[in-house]
N, C-alpha and C positions, 0 to 999 in steps of 0.2 A: 474740698477745694479743687480748683481746676488742675493742679499739678499732682494730686494725690495718686492718680493711677500710674505715675512714673516711679513711685516709691517701692523699692525692693525690700528694704529693711526699715520698718517704722521706728518711731521715736524710742520705744522701750524694748524693741527686739534686740537680741544679742547675737550678732554675726559671729562666725567662726574666727579664731585668732588670725588665720591667714587673710580672710576677707577684711577684717578690722584693720590689720596692719597695712594692707594695700590701700584702703581708703584713707587711712591716716597719712600715709606718705603723700598722697595727692593733695591733701589739705596743707601739709607742710610746704610742698612745692609752690602752692598758690599764695602762701602767706609769709614765707621766710624773708623775702626781700622787704616786704612791708614792715616786718618786725624790726629789722636791723637798720633800715635806711634813716629813720629819724635820728637815731644815735649817731650815725655817720655824719649827718648834716650838722647836728649840734656840736659834736666833737670837733669837726673840721673848722667850723666857723669860730668857735671859742678857744681854739688852741689847746685842746685837752689831750693831745697826742699820747702821752705816756699812760694815761688811764683808759685809753680807748678799748684795748682788748678785753679788759675786765668789764667795762660798761656794756660792750656788745654781748659778752657772755651772760651778763645779768639780764639783758633784754630778752634773751631766749629762755633763761631759767624762770623768770617771773611770768612770761607769757605762758609757759607750761603750767605753773601753779595756778594762774588766773583762769586758764582754760578748764582745768579740773574743777575749780570752784563753780564756774559758770555752768558746766555740763552736769555736775554731780547734784547740785542744789542741796545745800545743807540747811535745813530749817527754812527760814524765809530768804536765804541768800542764794542767788543763782536762778537762772531761767529754767534749768533742766532741759534745755534744747542743745543740739549739737552746734554750739556757738564758740568759735575760736577767738581768743583774746590776743591782742598784740599792741605794740606801741602806737599811740595815737599821733597822726600827723597834725591834728587840729591845734595842738599845743606848741608847735614849732615856733611860731611868731612870738608868742608871749614869753616862752622860755628863752629864746635868743635875746629878746629885749632885756629880760632880767639878768641874763649872763653878761651882756655887754655893759649894763649899768654897774655891775660889780667889778668887771674888768676895767672899766673907765676910772674907777676910784682906786686902782692899784691892787685889786684882789688877785690872789693866786688861783690856779685851776682848782685847788681844793676849796678855796673860798667860794668860787663860782658854783661848784657842785653842792656845797653845803647850803647855799642860798636857794638854789633850784629845788633841791629835795625837801627843804624846809617849807617852801611855798607850796609845793605839790602835796605834801603830807597834810598841811592844814586845809588846803583847797579841796581835798577829797571829801571832807566833811560836808561841803556844799552839795555834792552829788548824792551823798548818803541821805541827807535830809530831803533833798528834792525827790528821791525815789518814792517817798511816801505820798507825794502829792502830784506825781508826774502825770497821772491820768486826769487831773483836774486843772491843768494849767493852760487850757486852750485859749483863754482870753488874753494871756500875756505872750505866750510863745506860739505864734501862728506860723503857717507855712511861709508867709512873707518875711517875717522876722528871721526864722531859721534859714531860709534860702539866702537872704541878704548876708548874714554872718558867714555862712559856709562859702559863698561866692567870694567874699572879701578875704577869708582865710586862704583860699586858693590863689587869688590874684596877688595878695601881699607876699606870698612865698615864691612867686615866679622869679623875683629878683635873685633870691638865694640860689634857686635851681639854675638860672641862666648864667650866674657868675661861675658856677662849677662847669657849666657847659662850655664857657669860654676859656677855662683853664684853672679856675679857683682863685680865691681871694689873695693867696700868697704867690700867685704866678708871676707877679711883677711885669717885666717887659714881654713875657711869654703869653700874657692875657690876650686872647683873641687870635693866637697863632693859627695859621691855616690847618695844622694837624689837629688842634683842639676842636675847631669848628667841624672838621671832617668827621672826627670820632663821635661828636655829639649828634650830628645829623645822621650818621650811620646807625646809631642806637635808636633814634626816633624812627628811622625807616624800617628797621627790623621789627620794632614793636608794632608798628602799623601793619606790616606784612603779616605777622603771625596773629594779630588781632582779628584778621579776616579769614583765618583758616577754617576749613570745614570740620576740623577736629576740635571738639569742645575743650579738651584738656590742653591743647596747644594754645588756644585763645586765652585760657586762664593763666597760663605760664608765659604769656607774651613778654612781659616786662623782664622776667628772669632770663628769658632767651635773648632779649635785646642786650642785657648786661653781659651775658656770656659771650655773645658774638663780639661786642665792643671790646671786652677784656682780651679775647684771643687776638684780635687785630692790633690792639695797643701793644701787645708783646713784641710784635714785629717792628714797631716804631721805637722800641727800647724804653717804653714808659712804665714798665713794671719791674720793681726791684725785689726779686724773690729772697734776697738776703735778709730782708726785714722779717720774714716769716719765722725764723728761728729765734727771734729775740723775745717772744712771748712764752710764759710758762705753759706747759702742756696741760696742767691740771690745777684747778683752784677751787677753794671752798667759799661759797657765798658768805659775805661778812655784813651783817646788818649795821647800818649807820657808819659805814666805813669812812665817810668823809664828814660826819657830823651833820648838824642842822643849823640853819640860820633863818631869819625872817625879816621882812620889810613890808609894811602895810601898803605903801604905794605900789610896790611891785606885785603885791598879792592880788589886788582887785582885778586886773586883767586876767589873771590865771583863774580866779574864782568864776569870772564870767564865762570863760571857755568851758569850765565844768558844767555850767548850765546848758550850753549848746551840745556838748557831747552826750548829755543825758537824753536830749531830744533825738540825736542821731541814733543812739542805742535803741530807743523805742522803735524807730523806723527799721533798723536792722533786724530786731527781734520779731517785728511784725512780718517782715518779708520772709524770715526764717520759718515762722509758723505757717505761712501760706505754702511755701515750697515743701514743708514737711507734712502737710496735710493735717495740721493742727488748727484748732479754733482761733479766730481773730476777734472774738467778742465774748462777753460773759466773764464769769468769775475766774475760770482757769486761765484765760488769756490775760486778764488784769493782774493776777498773781504772778504770772510769768514776767510781765513787763516790770512790775515793782521789784521782783526778785532779781531780774537781770540788771536793772539800773543800780540797785543796791550793791550787787556784786561788782559792777563797774567801779563804783566809788571805793569799795573795800579793796579791790584789786589794785587800784591806783595808789592807795595807801601802802599796800604791800610793796608796790613798785618803788615808792619813795624810800621805804625802810631798807630795801635791798639794792638801792643805788641804780635805779633806772627810771625811765620817764613814764608818765601816766598811760594806763592801758584802756582800751576800749574794744568793743566787738568789731570784728572784721566783716565787711559786707561781701568781699570776694569769695569767702567760703560758702556763702549761700549758693553761688554758682556751682561749686563742687558738689554740693548736695543734689542739686538739680541734675547735674551731669551723670553722677554715679548712681543715683537712686538710693543712696544710703543716708538715712536721716537718723540712724541710731545714735543716741547720746553716748553709748558705750564706746563708740569710735573715738569720742573726745578724750577718753582716758588714755588711749594709745597715743593720740596727738600730744597730750600733756606730758606723758612719759618721755617721748622722744625729745621734746623741747627742753625738759628739765635735764636730761642727760647731756644734751648739747651745751647747756649752760655751765656744766662743770669743766669745760675745755676752752679756756680763753684763746688757745691757738686757732680754734675755728673762727672766733670773732676776728682774730688777727688777719685771717685770710681775706676778709672783706675789706681790710685796709689797703690791700694791694690794688684794688680797683682804682684806676686813674680818675681824677676829678671830671674830665670831659665825658667819660663813660657814665659815671654816676649822674652828671648833670643832664645828659640826654634822657635818662629815665625819669629824673625828678621833674623836669620840665613837663613831661607828659603826665606824670602823677599829679602835680599841682594844678595843671590845666584841667585835669579830670575832676579835681575837687571843685574848682570854680563852675564847671559844667553841671556837676551834681547840684550845686546851689541854684543855678539857673533853672534846672528842671523842677526843683521844689517850688520855686516862685511861679513857674508856668503851670503848676498843677491846679491852680485856681485862676478864674478870670481876673485880668488885671484892669481894674477900673481907675477912675481919676484919682481916688484917694491913695491907692497903692502906688500909682506912678510917682506921687510926690513923696511918699514914704521911702521908696527906692531911690529917688533922685537925691534927696537930702542925705540919706544914709550912705550911699555910694560916694557922693561928693565929699563928705567929711572923712569917711574912712580911707578912701584912696588919696585924698588931699594930704593927710599927714604921712602917708606912705611916700608920696612923691616929693613933699617938702617937709622933711622931718624937723628942720630948724624952725618951723613956724611956731612951735610951742616953747622956744628957748627963753622967752621973757616971762613965762608963767611960773608960779611957785612950783617947787620940786614935786610935791604930791600930785599936782595937776599934770605935770609933764609925764610922770610915770603912768598915770591912769589914762589920760586922754590922748597922749601921743602914740598910743597903741591902736592901730586901725581896727582891729577886731572889736575892742571894747567900745571905741567911739561910734562905729557904725551900728553895733548891737544896741547900745543904750539909746541912740537916736531913733532906731527902728522901733524899739519897745515904747519909748515915750510918745512918738508920733502915732503909733497904733492905738495908744490909750487916749490921746488928746483929740485926734481927728475922728469924729463919730462915723460909724459904719454907714449911716444914711447919707453922708456927704458924697461918697462916690456914686451912689445910686441916683441921688438928686441931680448931680451935675451931668451924669451920663444920660439921664432921662431928658 
């Protein structure tokens, strides 16, 4: 492949412990914010305060276990590539919708978490089954469908990110205060500045650096309460099913649909990883890796639900670290996994992330969620957009964003319909798939001709 000559350590090479540890630290720096941020957003929005340090610790612990499984490849499970796993942003919208549904009927934080983890545990079966057919689903899951759903995921999350940007849902009269807007804009500006650095590692760590600068500045505004840091336990043992499990069919369908989309995302991430690592992107070896990687994604998300954190997926940003360092050895993944597992035993580390003020976090998430939407647009634009695809996109975006902007539009519908179709990701995804199947391929060519 074109990037192969950059590789210093190939896939099955074993670097020295020092080189492996150094490369692992760079992967940790590139991914740690992505691993913990979904938990910060979900916990903040649903009022899970007392449980947050434990949930954050589990996000790191499970990411370590999942990364080991993905890199090690045990039988048919795992890609065997240097592929870092972390908490998926794609599930934020549907998890928040499920959490608010439970909260709306008087559920406690424990009830909310039991429902979320129950839904995610059953949902992982969808991805496990899909992994065996993922290379033969081109007729249903096209770049147009995938691009539409990923774009809607990003756009539907912007409201959550921008709410934090302005001060957070619980800010009251302080929402939109000048100091909040200033901090949010500062973080955005710092991220943009470092994203155009000539140093590859600085570019990869741009979001982390933006948060760090915003956090330091917020200290001078008196927005950081360090006394909260000592309230968390220093050490904790992971407890499976700590909050129990619950299930609701109406809330399950949107989550099941997102598992379908993340399976496609994982296929793309692993393909890019193969290219950068100088590995084949066609043939039996490649197909086995894709199947094993998506299968590991599903199993790892099941492990995440059992150990009280949110679904996991492969992280695309770590492909950039491989390209930058020239280290594609999957043995480095064992070091990454070990570091993350160790971090997961210390809730006080997770508690440190809770000190970050909402506007600082919002500045970073606005960029992250916007980037997700842009990634979807790039997928759509990877193929020519004919008359057929224009209407598929128009209807899917219109419906998906419509229920985002006017959530009460479904309030007269039966409860099961509300739970399924009031979720923008599900509505836009289902409409995109149905229209792709119903409108023949020749329609676009005929009209354009």
